[in-house]
Phi, psi and omega in degrees: 000136181289142177266355181286132184289331181213160176213150172271188185295341178266359179089017183256143165258123192238141183230139175233128177258127179250125185205188170233157180302132179111346181262355173085022180292326179300312178294320179299321178296319178298318182291323177296315179298318179298321181297322179285323184281305184277330182276327185238354179078015177283162165276142183206160178213148179213139168204163183238159179229126179202162179268241180295136184277079180212161178297138175098345180272146183300142180225139172236139174234134186244134179230128175241136172237147172207168180294156185301335182270005180251129178275143175265105180245008178249117180238025178276159175303148182277117183257335181232072185284156172278330180225135174239135177241118183257109184284344184212108190296333182288357177301337182299340177291332184248330190226142173279083191293334183261014180305130175079004180300130182291161185300329180253024184280173180234134173242122179259131185232134170279108189200161170253358187279162175281168188297320182293325176293318177299315181299320180289316182294316184268000178057046177268109184282325184204172185106192182252130175256130174245133184232136176213139178272075185293326180294317178298315180299313181297321179295317182291326181266357181058048179232211183242156181298323186297329179292319177294321178293324176298318178301315179295322179297324179293332175288322177290313181268074189289358175277347176274150182265112182298333180294329177298317181290326176299321178293323177297317179299317179299313182295326182293321190252340194295333182276308185268325184227065184299333181288350178267352185297301185295317177301322180287325175293320176297319179298315178300313182294322179293320175300320180295318186273335187263352178293140180238156187232148170213132183254134174248119185292141180270150172295161187300326183268005186291322185295333184258008182295148183280135177280133179244121179283134178291129181260152177301147183291325181236141177218190185293339179265342187244355182288158180292149178299132180085006178066036180297134176274112184274339177238102185296151183274069176218174184250020182301320181244004184275138178267111182264004186296337177291350179273349182291143182260019175121356181231154172211162179281138175260128184259128177244100187300327184293341180259358186281135177253007174057041182277345179071014176299325179294316182294329181294324184263348183290125181275354190231021172056050187271337190270135184254127183243153174223149182275139178208199179234144176279187185296338180262009177082010180273145180295138180207148176270134180241138179286122182270325181163198185239132173268096187292350177302326184262351187280125177255011172074031180287337177065019174298327180295324179295318179294326184277338186294125181279351177241194176259028180290336178236133179219152178283141185223130174294123188289130174253139183302129179096343182297312183298319180294324181287321186264357187294137172248118187282142168291149175247083183279126179276107181269144172226167180302129177091000177151205183253146179299000000 
């Protein structure tokens, strides 16, 4: 008898991890696949999809399980998963993270928000939402988000044996980093125990609705004459806040000496300056604040600051919008001044 709770028409139970570079979703996907194959004797496959290999860029990891007598001959990205795990809730600003979720599917989210807020933000009409504050757990245990998410995933995927993953954690760290063994096991156990669930019932026709694949916006029949680029490759209007992994710089104006060390190392033009006069009446640029729209939380500015004017801060929802200082970009016909 199969231990898999559900299967699609090809006999697969499918999982998709939605994340950004730096949170460990690629490794988590490998460990989940290994747990099913080596721990339970299932057939399984895993691969990841990502663009530039850097922190902050979107990452997807795909895991397929099937019974031992079923061959895996499908290696395409998973479009209609039974379970989706969102490692960073702000991804909804950049990616349709719940695309293709089945009517009886589960979406697990790393979040501090309540269930109705999650449902509204991620546009989940029905199914089961699982929520865990993986970032808080990782910060308190001084580990990584992926270990806490793995713990929560094991609660969702109750056919997997959590003791197997505890042994994997021990084997991974005990030789080179023995002091990381217990913190990571605690992180895994806390993710397993602290995840919460809420189910939203689906309408009767939801299970049979037709899946529609998202098509590219432009193609050979719809592109502009002459190959005009309608969306320029710059970040003047792009919101990069979905790339933050949970931290942002806190600016304390009273401690700032306006040395511009922060601006020198910032890769995303986040700091807003205004012209004024120093005590002797000479013109000088003064730091006005941070435009968090462009900030991806790399915290290079905190390391560069020679005073305590910049400090790392665990991001709370709404903080960036409240403290943001907007750039005043002067636009003219044909581009920016």
